[in-house]
C-alpha positions as CSV (number, residue, x, y, z in Angstrom):
1,X,94.6,61.1,104.2
2,X,94.2,61.1,107.6
3,X,92.4,58.0,109.2
4,X,89.9,58.2,112.2
5,X,89.7,55.7,115.4
6,X,86.5,55.4,117.0
7,X,88.6,55.6,120.4
8,X,89.4,58.9,119.5
9,X,87.6,61.1,121.9
10,X,84.5,62.8,120.1
11,X,85.2,60.7,117.3
12,X,82.1,60.3,114.6
13,X,79.8,57.3,114.3
14,X,79.2,55.8,111.3
15,X,75.4,57.2,109.9
16,X,74.4,56.7,106.6
17,X,75.2,59.7,104.1
18,X,71.7,60.6,103.5
19,X,71.1,60.4,107.1
20,X,73.7,62.8,107.7
21,X,72.8,65.4,105.2
22,X,69.1,65.0,106.5
23,X,70.4,65.7,109.9
24,X,72.8,68.9,108.9
25,X,69.4,70.8,107.9
26,X,68.7,71.5,112.3
27,X,71.8,70.5,113.6
28,X,75.3,70.5,111.8
29,X,77.4,67.2,111.8
30,X,80.7,69.0,112.2
31,X,82.4,69.6,115.5
32,X,83.8,73.1,116.9
33,X,87.2,73.4,115.8
34,X,89.1,76.0,118.4
35,X,92.7,77.4,117.5
36,X,93.9,78.6,120.9
37,X,97.4,80.6,120.8
38,X,98.5,78.2,117.8
39,X,102.2,79.1,117.6
40,X,105.0,77.6,115.1
41,X,108.6,78.5,115.1
42,X,111.7,77.1,113.3
43,X,114.5,78.1,114.3
44,X,114.6,82.1,115.4
45,X,111.6,82.3,112.8
46,X,108.0,82.8,114.4
47,X,105.9,81.0,111.1
48,X,102.8,81.6,113.4
49,X,102.3,83.5,116.0
50,X,99.8,82.9,118.2
51,X,96.6,82.4,116.2
52,X,93.1,82.3,118.0
53,X,89.8,81.4,116.9
54,X,86.9,79.6,117.3
55,X,85.6,77.9,114.1
56,X,81.3,76.5,114.7
57,X,80.5,73.2,113.9
58,X,79.1,73.4,110.4
59,X,81.3,76.2,109.5
60,X,83.4,76.9,106.3
61,X,86.4,78.5,107.5
62,X,89.3,79.9,105.2
63,X,92.7,81.2,106.1
64,X,93.8,83.5,103.2
65,X,97.1,85.0,102.7
66,X,99.8,85.3,100.8
67,X,102.8,83.1,100.4
68,X,104.8,82.7,104.0
69,X,102.1,84.2,105.1
70,X,101.5,81.2,107.0
71,X,98.7,79.4,106.3
72,X,99.5,76.1,105.4
73,X,101.8,75.6,108.1
74,X,98.7,76.4,110.6
75,X,96.5,73.8,109.0
76,X,99.8,71.4,109.1
77,X,99.2,71.9,112.5
78,X,95.9,71.1,112.8
79,X,95.9,68.0,110.7
80,X,99.0,66.4,113.0
81,X,101.9,66.3,110.5
82,X,103.2,69.9,112.0
83,X,103.9,70.3,115.7
84,X,102.4,72.7,117.7
85,X,105.3,74.7,119.6
86,X,102.9,76.9,121.9
87,X,98.9,77.0,122.1
88,X,96.1,74.3,122.1
89,X,94.2,72.5,119.6
90,X,91.1,71.7,120.8
91,X,87.9,69.9,118.9
92,X,84.7,69.8,120.6
93,X,86.8,70.7,123.8
94,X,89.0,67.8,123.6
95,X,92.9,68.8,123.6
96,X,94.0,66.8,119.9
97,X,97.6,68.5,120.1
98,X,99.0,65.1,121.0
99,X,97.2,62.8,119.4
100,X,98.9,61.6,116.0
101,X,97.1,62.6,112.4
102,X,95.9,59.2,112.0
103,X,93.4,59.2,114.9
104,X,92.6,62.6,114.5
105,X,89.8,61.9,112.4
106,X,89.7,64.6,109.8
107,X,89.1,64.6,105.9
108,X,92.3,65.9,104.0
109,X,92.1,67.1,100.4
110,X,95.4,67.8,99.0
111,X,96.5,70.4,96.0
112,X,98.2,67.7,94.2
113,X,95.2,65.1,94.2
114,X,97.2,62.3,95.8
115,X,95.2,59.8,93.8
116,X,96.0,56.1,93.9
117,X,97.6,55.7,90.2
118,X,96.9,51.8,90.7
119,X,93.3,51.8,92.0
120,X,90.2,52.6,89.6
121,X,88.5,55.2,91.5
122,X,86.0,53.2,93.3
123,X,89.2,51.6,94.8
124,X,90.3,54.7,95.6
125,X,87.6,56.2,97.3
126,X,87.0,52.7,99.1
127,X,90.3,53.0,100.5
128,X,89.5,54.3,103.8
129,X,86.8,52.4,104.3
130,X,88.7,49.2,103.9
131,X,91.5,50.5,106.4
132,X,89.0,51.0,109.1
133,X,87.8,47.1,107.9
134,X,84.0,47.8,107.2
135,X,82.3,45.2,105.6
136,X,82.0,45.1,101.6
137,X,78.3,45.9,101.5
138,X,78.7,49.5,103.7
139,X,81.2,50.1,101.6
140,X,79.9,49.8,98.3
141,X,77.0,51.7,99.6
142,X,79.3,54.6,101.1
143,X,81.2,54.6,98.1
144,X,78.3,55.0,95.9
145,X,76.7,57.9,97.9
146,X,80.1,59.6,98.1
147,X,80.5,59.4,94.0
148,X,76.8,60.7,93.9
149,X,77.7,63.3,95.3
150,X,80.6,64.4,93.5
151,X,78.8,63.5,90.4
152,X,81.3,60.6,89.3
153,X,79.4,57.1,89.6
154,X,79.2,56.4,86.2
155,X,83.5,56.6,86.0
156,X,83.9,54.3,89.1
157,X,85.8,52.0,87.1
158,X,88.4,54.9,85.4
159,X,91.9,55.3,86.8
160,X,93.3,58.7,87.3
161,X,95.4,58.6,84.3
162,X,92.1,58.9,82.8
163,X,90.6,61.4,84.1
164,X,90.9,64.9,84.1
165,X,92.4,67.3,86.6
166,X,88.9,68.4,87.8
167,X,87.8,64.7,87.7
168,X,91.0,63.6,89.8
169,X,90.0,66.3,92.9
170,X,86.6,65.1,93.1
171,X,88.3,62.0,93.5
172,X,89.8,63.7,96.2
173,X,87.2,64.9,97.5
174,X,85.1,61.9,97.6
175,X,87.7,60.1,99.4
176,X,88.3,62.6,101.8
177,X,84.2,62.8,103.2
178,X,83.2,59.1,102.4
179,X,84.0,58.0,106.2
180,X,82.1,61.1,107.3
181,X,84.6,63.3,109.2
182,X,83.2,65.9,111.5
183,X,86.2,68.5,110.0
184,X,87.6,68.4,107.0
185,X,91.0,69.8,105.7
186,X,91.8,71.5,102.4
187,X,94.9,72.8,101.3
188,X,94.8,74.6,98.1
189,X,92.9,72.1,96.6
190,X,91.8,74.1,93.5
191,X,95.1,75.6,92.7
192,X,96.2,73.5,90.0
193,X,92.8,73.8,88.0
194,X,91.5,76.5,85.2
195,X,89.9,79.4,86.5
196,X,85.8,78.1,84.9
197,X,86.7,74.6,86.4
198,X,87.9,76.4,89.4
199,X,84.6,78.2,90.2
200,X,82.8,75.2,89.4
201,X,84.0,73.1,92.1
202,X,83.8,75.6,94.6
203,X,80.1,75.4,93.9
204,X,80.2,71.8,94.2
205,X,82.7,71.5,97.6
206,X,80.1,74.5,99.1
207,X,77.1,72.4,98.1
208,X,78.5,68.9,99.6
209,X,79.5,70.8,102.7
210,X,76.4,72.1,103.3
211,X,74.6,69.0,102.7
212,X,77.1,67.3,104.9
213,X,77.2,69.8,107.4
214,X,80.9,69.3,107.8
215,X,83.3,71.9,109.3
216,X,85.9,72.6,107.0
217,X,89.0,74.5,107.3
218,X,90.2,75.8,104.0
219,X,94.1,77.1,102.6
220,X,93.7,79.1,99.9
221,X,96.1,82.0,98.1
222,X,93.1,83.2,95.6
223,X,90.6,86.2,97.4
224,X,87.5,85.2,94.7
225,X,87.7,81.9,95.9
226,X,88.0,82.6,100.1
227,X,85.0,85.0,99.2
228,X,83.0,82.6,97.1
229,X,83.0,79.9,99.5
230,X,83.6,81.0,103.1
231,X,81.4,81.6,106.5
232,X,84.5,83.5,107.5
233,X,87.6,84.1,106.9
234,X,91.2,84.8,108.3
235,X,93.1,87.2,106.9
236,X,97.3,86.6,107.9
237,X,100.3,88.2,107.0
238,X,103.6,86.9,108.2
239,X,102.1,84.7,110.6
240,X,100.0,86.6,112.0
241,X,95.9,87.0,111.6
242,X,95.1,90.5,110.6
243,X,91.8,90.2,110.7
244,X,88.9,87.7,110.9
245,X,85.3,88.3,110.0
246,X,82.8,87.2,106.9
247,X,84.3,88.1,103.2
248,X,81.5,91.0,102.9
249,X,82.7,92.4,106.6
250,X,86.7,92.5,106.0
251,X,86.0,93.3,102.4
252,X,84.1,96.3,103.0
253,X,85.4,97.0,106.3
254,X,89.0,96.2,106.5
255,X,90.9,96.4,109.7
256,X,93.8,98.0,108.3
257,X,95.9,98.7,105.0
258,X,97.2,95.2,104.4
259,X,94.0,93.8,104.1
260,X,91.6,96.3,102.0
261,X,94.9,96.3,99.2
262,X,95.3,91.9,99.6
263,X,91.5,91.4,98.9
264,X,91.2,94.0,96.1
265,X,91.7,97.4,94.4
266,X,91.7,99.8,97.2
267,X,92.1,103.6,96.9
268,X,93.9,104.8,100.2
269,X,94.4,108.6,100.8
270,X,96.2,109.9,103.4
271,X,95.1,112.8,105.6
272,X,94.2,113.4,108.9
273,X,91.5,113.4,111.2
274,X,89.5,116.6,111.1
275,X,86.2,115.5,113.4
276,X,86.7,112.2,115.3
277,X,83.5,110.1,115.6
278,X,81.4,109.0,117.0
279,X,79.1,109.4,114.4
280,X,80.0,110.6,111.1
281,X,83.9,111.3,111.0
282,X,85.4,114.3,109.0
283,X,88.2,113.9,107.3
284,X,91.1,116.5,105.5
285,X,93.3,115.2,102.7
286,X,96.6,116.6,102.0
287,X,95.4,118.6,99.3
288,X,92.9,120.5,101.7
289,X,90.0,118.4,100.7
290,X,87.4,117.6,103.5
291,X,86.1,113.8,103.1
292,X,83.0,112.2,105.5
293,X,83.1,108.2,106.3
294,X,80.7,107.3,108.8
295,X,83.6,104.2,110.2
296,X,86.9,105.5,111.7
297,X,90.0,103.8,113.8
298,X,89.9,105.0,117.3
299,X,91.8,108.2,115.8
300,X,91.9,111.7,117.7
301,X,91.5,115.3,116.5
302,X,94.8,115.8,114.3
303,X,95.6,112.0,113.9
304,X,96.9,110.6,110.8
305,X,95.5,108.0,108.7
306,X,94.5,106.3,105.4
307,X,90.7,107.4,103.7
308,X,89.7,103.7,102.4
309,X,86.9,102.8,99.6
310,X,86.7,100.4,96.7
311,X,87.0,101.5,93.0
312,X,83.2,100.4,92.5
313,X,81.6,102.2,95.2
314,X,82.5,105.3,93.4
315,X,80.5,107.0,90.7
316,X,81.8,109.1,87.8
317,X,79.9,112.4,86.3
318,X,80.6,114.8,83.9
319,X,82.5,117.5,86.3
320,X,80.1,120.1,85.7
321,X,77.2,118.1,87.0
322,X,76.2,120.0,90.6
323,X,77.5,118.6,94.0
324,X,75.2,116.5,95.7
325,X,74.6,117.0,99.7
326,X,75.7,114.2,102.2
327,X,78.2,112.6,99.4
328,X,81.5,112.8,99.1
329,X,82.9,114.6,96.1
330,X,86.5,115.0,94.5
331,X,87.4,116.0,91.0
332,X,90.2,115.4,88.4
333,X,91.2,113.9,85.1
334,X,90.8,110.9,83.5
335,X,94.8,109.5,82.6
336,X,93.8,105.8,82.0
337,X,91.4,103.4,80.8
338,X,91.1,99.9,81.0
339,X,88.8,97.5,79.9
340,X,88.2,94.4,82.5
341,X,85.1,92.8,80.8
342,X,82.2,93.5,83.2
343,X,83.9,97.0,84.2
344,X,86.0,99.7,82.8
345,X,88.7,100.9,85.4
346,X,89.1,104.3,85.1
347,X,92.4,105.8,86.7
348,X,91.5,109.9,87.9
349,X,94.2,111.8,88.3
350,X,93.8,114.7,91.6
351,X,95.0,117.8,91.3
352,X,97.2,116.7,93.9
353,X,98.9,114.4,91.6
354,X,97.5,111.6,93.0
355,X,95.4,108.9,91.7
356,X,91.8,107.4,92.2
357,X,90.4,104.4,91.1
358,X,87.0,103.8,89.8
359,X,85.3,101.4,88.4
360,X,82.0,101.8,85.9
361,X,79.8,98.8,84.7
362,X,80.1,98.4,81.0
363,X,76.5,99.7,80.5
364,X,75.5,102.2,78.1
365,X,73.5,103.8,80.9
366,X,77.2,104.7,82.6
367,X,79.0,107.7,82.0
368,X,82.1,106.6,80.2
369,X,84.2,109.3,79.8
370,X,87.2,110.0,77.7
371,X,91.2,110.2,78.3
372,X,91.9,113.8,79.3
373,X,88.4,114.3,80.7
374,X,87.8,116.3,83.6
375,X,85.0,114.4,85.9
376,X,84.0,114.3,89.1
377,X,83.9,111.1,91.3
378,X,81.2,110.6,94.1
379,X,80.8,108.6,97.0
380,X,78.8,107.9,99.7
381,X,80.2,108.4,103.4
382,X,79.0,104.8,104.3
383,X,81.3,103.2,101.9
384,X,84.2,105.0,103.6
385,X,86.2,104.1,106.4
386,X,89.5,105.6,108.0
387,X,92.4,103.5,108.5
388,X,95.2,103.7,110.7
389,X,98.1,104.7,109.2
390,X,100.3,101.6,108.7
391,X,101.8,100.5,105.5
392,X,100.2,98.6,102.6
């Protein structure tokens, strides 16, 4: 647990939880967190390379990327557990780079819970308050409020060994928020839980964050988790930020092939610009087919690129259906069908030998072709983006 000291500039006061929750309706209780060129170097390797962003008060901001992308190292620099080799860390304009972790005033939730096994639930949550010398009556009030938020008030006398993984993580969350920190850091807190429990706790974490108005910096490698929780997401790869934006923006309008592929299934078809923007862009595939997009990277006529479209944006039709005006269309043969529950995922082979993936909703009204059937794929230029020709 990262402590809090009232002598730290900008340290929060000790308002009651209910007062903080009410205040969050009109004004976030969290603080602005600024990462200005944050850099970490180990030997000859730059693990985090000039991370730059401003996280608004009360914002839920996630660091998302594969293993080794630098997301946890970034969090550790913010927490104070790793030194900052270059750049600045500001909280409400105050540079905390030289402030030790116990005086930064941040809450912390770890992946492995870090619950004290010799203490019951109440004492685990009370620990940061007792460390601050708070009166017993205030400790009881604060702990009761925190346990109510995570729905564990009825288990206050249980020990860690008597709790499930999800209950232990709720204890860790309650302990992180009980002293009402303006910033809470979470390092893959749900990574050890099963999928259904993970989703339930995502909902609870987001609701608690909204009610208390805290600023949250969250690390995860789970794309769905980041999309579900975040106001904005930073996509990281090899220590660098590939893109920052709202979940819908980075998913539907990726900046490059890495972001497109990391956030889910993506169709990327190489070709070249025929007619550049502004406005609708004409793009010719390698087999000669000309498709259109409403958005494109800054590419001149003749410039190479990749046409990007998500599988769920495509609709499957019998190949004999007439084309619709203003809609992109490709024809091919169904080679593979994968039942995924809510959707059926089809792999359609084009005449060039390239494959396009299309997701069809698992509903009777939708056309579900057989293997080997010729089909037409159609989608809107508004769902199409031309990306630069970088490798995924």
